[in-house]
C-alpha positions in Angstrom: 6.7 2.9 -20.4 6.7 1.3 -17.1 4.4 2.5 -14.3 4.0 2.1 -10.6 0.4 1.9 -9.4 -0.2 3.1 -5.8 -3.6 2.4 -4.4 -4.9 5.0 -1.9 -2.2 7.3 -3.4 -3.8 10.7 -3.1 -2.9 11.4 0.6 -0.7 10.5 3.5 1.6 7.5 3.1 0.3 6.9 -0.4 1.2 10.4 -1.5 4.7 10.1 0.0 5.2 6.8 -1.8 4.1 8.3 -5.1 6.6 11.1 -4.7 9.4 8.8 -3.6 8.9 6.5 -6.6 8.7 9.6 -8.9 12.0 10.8 -7.6 13.4 7.4 -8.5 12.2 7.8 -12.1 9.0 5.8 -12.0 5.9 6.9 -13.9 3.0 6.9 -11.5 -0.6 5.8 -11.5 -2.5 7.3 -8.6 -5.5 5.4 -7.4 -8.2 7.2 -5.4 -11.8 6.6 -4.5 -13.5 10.0 -3.9 -11.1 12.8 -3.1 -10.3 14.1 -6.6 -8.8 17.4 -5.4 -6.2 15.5 -3.3 -5.4 13.1 -6.2 -4.9 16.1 -8.6 -2.6 17.7 -6.1 -0.5 14.5 -5.9 -0.5 14.3 -9.7 0.9 17.8 -9.8 3.6 17.0 -7.3 4.6 13.9 -9.1 4.8 15.6 -12.5 7.0 18.2 -10.9 9.6 15.4 -10.6 9.8 15.1 -14.4 7.7 11.9 -14.8 4.2 11.3 -16.0 1.3 10.7 -13.7 -2.2 9.4 -14.3 -5.3 9.0 -12.1 -7.2 5.8 -11.8 -10.5 6.2 -9.8 -11.9 3.0 -8.4 -12.9 1.5 -5.1 -10.5 -1.4 -4.4 -13.2 -3.2 -2.5 -15.4 -3.3 -5.6 -14.1 -6.2 -7.6 -15.8 -5.5 -10.9 -15.0 -1.8 -10.8 -11.3 -2.5 -10.0 -10.9 -5.1 -12.7 -12.7 -3.1 -15.4 -10.7 0.0 -14.6 -7.3 -1.7 -14.6 -8.1 -3.9 -17.7 -9.3 -0.8 -19.6 -6.0 1.0 -18.8 -4.0 -2.0 -20.0 -6.0 -2.2 -23.2 -5.7 1.6 -23.9 -1.9 1.5 -23.1 -0.6 -1.5 -25.0 3.0 -0.2 -25.0 3.0 0.4 -21.3 3.3 -1.9 -18.3 2.4 -1.7 -14.6 5.6 -3.3 -13.2 5.3 -1.9 -9.7 2.2 -2.3 -7.5 1.9 -0.7 -4.1 -1.1 -2.0 -2.2 -1.6 0.9 0.2 -5.4 1.5 0.4 -6.9 0.9 3.8 -9.2 2.3 6.4 -9.6 2.0 10.2 -12.9 1.5 12.0 -11.7 1.0 15.6 -13.9 -0.5 18.2 -13.8 -3.3 20.8 -15.0 -6.6 19.3 -17.9 -6.8 21.8 -19.2 -3.5 20.5 -18.1 -3.7 16.9 -20.7 -3.3 14.2 -20.8 -5.8 11.4 -20.2 -3.0 9.0 -17.0 -2.0 10.8 -15.7 -5.5 10.3 -16.8 -5.8 6.7 -15.6 -2.4 5.5 -12.1 -2.8 7.0 -11.6 -6.3 5.6 -13.2 -5.5 2.3 -10.7 -2.6 1.6 -7.5 -3.8 3.2 -7.7 -7.6 2.5 -10.1 -8.1 -0.3 -8.8 -4.9 -1.9 -5.4 -6.4 -2.0 -6.8 -9.5 -3.8 -8.9 -7.5 -6.3 -6.0 -5.2 -7.4 -3.2 -7.8 -7.3 -5.3 -10.4 -9.2 -5.9 -7.9 -12.0 -2.2 -7.1 -12.4 -0.2 -10.2 -11.6 -1.1 -12.0 -14.9 0.5 -9.1 -16.9 3.6 -9.2 -14.6 3.8 -13.0 -15.2 3.7 -12.5 -19.0 6.4 -9.8 -18.8 8.5 -11.7 -16.2 8.9 -8.4 -14.5 7.2 -7.2 -11.4 7.5 -5.8 -7.9 4.7 -5.7 -5.3 4.9 -4.0 -1.9 2.0 -4.3 0.5 1.5 -1.6 3.2 0.5 -3.6 6.3 0.8 -2.5 9.9 2.2 -3.1 13.3 -1.4 -4.2 14.1 -1.0 -7.1 11.7 2.1 -8.3 13.5 1.4 -7.6 17.1 -2.4 -7.2 17.3 -3.7 -4.1 19.0 -6.8 -3.9 21.3 -9.7 -2.0 19.6 -8.4 -3.1 16.2 -9.5 -6.7 15.9 -10.8 -5.9 12.4 -7.7 -4.0 11.3 -5.3 -6.5 12.8 -7.1 -9.4 11.1 -7.0 -7.6 7.7 -3.3 -6.7 7.9 -2.3 -10.1 9.2 -4.2 -11.6 6.3 -2.2 -9.5 3.8 1.1 -10.5 5.6 0.2 -14.1 5.0 -0.8 -13.4 1.4 2.5 -11.6 0.9 4.6 -14.6 2.0 2.5 -17.1 0.0 2.4 -15.0 -3.2 6.1 -14.3 -3.1 6.7 -18.1 -3.4 4.2 -18.5 -6.2 5.7 -15.8 -8.6 9.4 -15.7 -7.7 10.4 -17.9 -10.7 8.8 -15.3 -13.0 11.1 -12.6 -11.6 8.4 -11.0 -9.5 9.1 -10.0 -5.9 6.5 -9.5 -3.2 7.2 -7.8 0.1 5.5 -5.7 2.8 6.2 -2.8 5.0 4.6 -2.6 8.5 4.4 1.0 9.8 3.8 1.7 13.5 2.6 5.1 14.6 3.0 7.4 11.6 2.0 11.0 11.4 -0.9 10.9 8.9 -4.7 11.7 8.8 -5.3 8.3 10.4 -3.4 9.3 13.5 -4.7 12.8 13.8 -7.1 11.8 16.6 -4.3 10.2 18.7 -2.4 12.3 21.3 1.2 11.6 20.3 2.4 12.4 23.9 0.3 9.4 25.2 2.2 7.0 23.1 5.7 8.2 22.6 6.8 6.9 26.0 6.1 3.4 24.6 8.3 3.9 21.5 12.1 3.5 22.0 12.8 6.3 19.6 10.3 8.6 21.5 8.5 9.9 18.4 6.0 9.0 15.7 7.4 8.2 12.2 6.7 10.2 9.0 5.1 9.1 5.8 8.4 9.9 4.1 10.2 7.3 6.2 7.7 4.7 5.2 8.1 5.7 1.5 11.9 5.3 1.9 11.5 1.7 2.8 9.1 1.1 -0.1 11.6 2.8 -2.4 14.3 0.4 -1.2 12.1 -2.7 -1.8 11.4 -1.7 -5.4 15.0 -0.9 -6.2 17.7 -3.2 -7.5 19.4 -2.9 -4.1 16.8 -5.4 -2.7 16.9 -7.7 -5.7 17.3 -10.9 -3.5 14.6 -10.0 -1.0 11.1 -11.4 -1.3 8.4 -12.6 1.1 9.7 -10.2 3.8 8.0 -7.7 6.1 10.0 -4.6 7.1 8.8 -3.0 10.4 8.9 0.8 10.5 8.0 1.5 14.1 10.8 3.2 16.0 11.7 0.0 17.8 8.2 -0.5 19.3 7.9 -4.1 18.1 10.0 -6.5 16.1 
């Protein structure tokens, strides 16, 4: 059995990606850190699509916990493979750099950038052995354009964009593709505090995007339709920036 692991898969964009991949026939592993109720709800929704779903609880920023959890799953499931990895976990701690706390910098980089490394490092060797793999990293408009008040978030996502392009070249000969999607303003928990009316005038399409629209792009990147695409970043921002 082949599985797709979605980090931060219990809510928002992560949940939408889990459901999209489930509709495409992928068995799903839902990573979460603390919100078990949300993870169980996502599991229920995934299973309703007729595929299996499992929960993997670990903090992507905790290297030993991440590796132990993933390696244990691989050992217990010798006849299964994680052939799709969606690095979606991330947090925001917005602040101007001059007022930013060290912890606000560290937490954002640890989860978004180091978390990408921790999870991918644990899974890529198995993909290399199987000569089969597809990695999609969820980055951000912030990592492409840079946004004031998000020096930490912009740095983390820009780092993952660079890593996407480098890793894609390292593993292409082993039939592993690595791409990224860069959402702009998307209606999720992370944008609840933002007044949509204040920003829609800046967006050519005059609206925020949805988690399902992001998931649609991820679905394309893991499908055979994108079999000759690797090292790319797809912007999903309503024309705000390209």
